[in-house]
C-alpha positions in Angstrom: 4.4 124.8 147.7 6.4 124.4 151.0 5.3 127.5 152.0 1.7 126.9 151.3 1.7 123.5 153.0 2.9 125.3 156.2 0.8 127.5 156.2 -1.9 124.3 156.0 -0.6 122.3 158.4 -0.4 125.3 161.2 -3.8 127.9 160.6 -5.7 125.0 160.5 -4.3 122.9 163.4 -3.9 126.0 165.7 -7.6 127.2 164.7 -8.8 124.3 165.8 -6.6 124.1 168.6 -8.6 127.5 170.0 -11.5 126.5 169.2 -10.8 122.8 171.1 -10.3 124.6 174.5 -13.1 127.1 174.2 -15.7 124.0 173.5 -17.8 124.1 176.8 -19.0 120.3 177.0 -16.2 118.8 179.0 -16.3 115.1 177.1 -16.3 117.1 174.4 -13.6 119.4 174.9 -11.0 116.0 176.5 -11.6 114.6 172.9 -10.9 117.0 171.1 -8.0 118.5 173.3 -6.5 114.6 173.1 -7.2 114.8 169.3 -5.2 118.0 168.5 -2.3 117.8 171.2 -1.8 114.3 169.9 -1.1 116.1 166.6 0.3 118.4 168.1 3.1 115.8 169.4 3.2 114.0 166.1 4.3 117.6 164.2 6.5 118.4 166.6 8.4 114.8 166.1 8.5 115.3 162.2 9.3 118.6 162.3 12.5 117.4 164.6 13.2 114.3 162.2 12.3 117.0 159.2 15.1 119.1 160.9 17.8 116.2 160.0 17.0 114.7 157.1 15.5 118.0 155.1 19.1 117.7 152.9 17.7 114.9 151.7 14.0 114.9 151.6 14.5 117.8 150.0 15.5 116.3 146.9 12.7 114.5 146.6 10.3 115.4 143.9 6.6 114.7 145.7 8.1 115.3 149.2 5.6 118.9 149.9 2.7 116.9 148.7 3.5 113.3 151.0 4.1 115.8 153.9 0.8 117.4 153.2 -1.0 114.2 152.6 0.1 113.0 155.5 -0.5 116.2 158.3 -4.1 116.3 156.5 -4.5 112.9 157.8 -3.2 113.6 161.7 -5.6 116.1 161.6 -8.8 116.3 159.5 -11.7 115.1 161.4 -12.6 112.5 159.5 -9.5 110.7 159.7 -7.8 111.9 163.5 -4.4 110.6 162.6 -2.4 112.3 165.2 -4.4 109.5 167.6 -3.0 106.3 165.8 0.7 107.8 165.1 0.6 108.6 168.4 -0.3 105.5 169.8 2.7 104.4 167.9 4.9 107.1 169.3 3.6 107.3 173.3 5.8 104.0 173.6 9.2 105.4 172.7 8.7 108.5 174.3 7.4 106.5 177.3 11.0 104.5 177.2 13.3 107.6 176.4 11.3 109.4 179.2 14.5 109.4 181.2 17.2 110.4 178.8 14.4 113.5 176.9 14.0 115.0 180.3 17.8 115.1 181.2 18.4 116.3 177.4 15.7 119.0 178.4 16.6 120.1 181.1 20.5 120.7 179.7 19.6 122.3 177.3 17.7 124.8 179.0 20.9 125.2 181.4 22.6 125.8 178.2 20.6 128.2 177.0 20.0 130.3 180.4 23.5 130.9 180.0 24.2 131.6 176.5 21.5 134.7 176.7 23.1 135.2 179.8 26.4 135.7 178.2 24.7 137.4 175.5 22.9 140.0 178.0 26.8 140.5 179.4 28.5 140.8 176.4 25.5 143.4 174.8 25.6 145.3 177.7 29.4 145.5 177.9 29.3 147.0 174.5 26.6 149.4 174.8 29.3 150.7 177.7 31.7 150.9 175.1 29.3 153.0 172.7 27.8 155.4 175.9 32.0 155.5 176.3 33.1 156.4 173.2 30.1 159.1 172.2 31.6 162.5 171.3 31.1 165.3 173.6 29.5 168.5 172.7 33.4 170.4 173.2 34.7 168.0 170.8 32.6 168.8 167.5 
């Protein structure tokens, strides 16, 4: 069920987002872009929350059907629920914008350091492997 839900809540919105970007009518494109950007904000917040509560949520017998119903409500053209949820989230995100920016900057900084450290380690290990490669005369 988890795979089916994840495919539905990604494939349809991804393709619909693509279609919104490709629209030639500016007003329609703007309206559709707002819907799909709102959906991705809602989905992102939902996914972060789900990560923290997954241990508890996985025990709920109807969790995935409920998740699917909620996210369908968010993106179906007849309901456009993402716009409603986004209106609520917008205030929450505005209040925390400075903290979120600071967290994002720190995360990027630490990620760069980690990647640099991993690359240095791989280069060192690569050098060790190169220096330990048997020579033709060793056979």
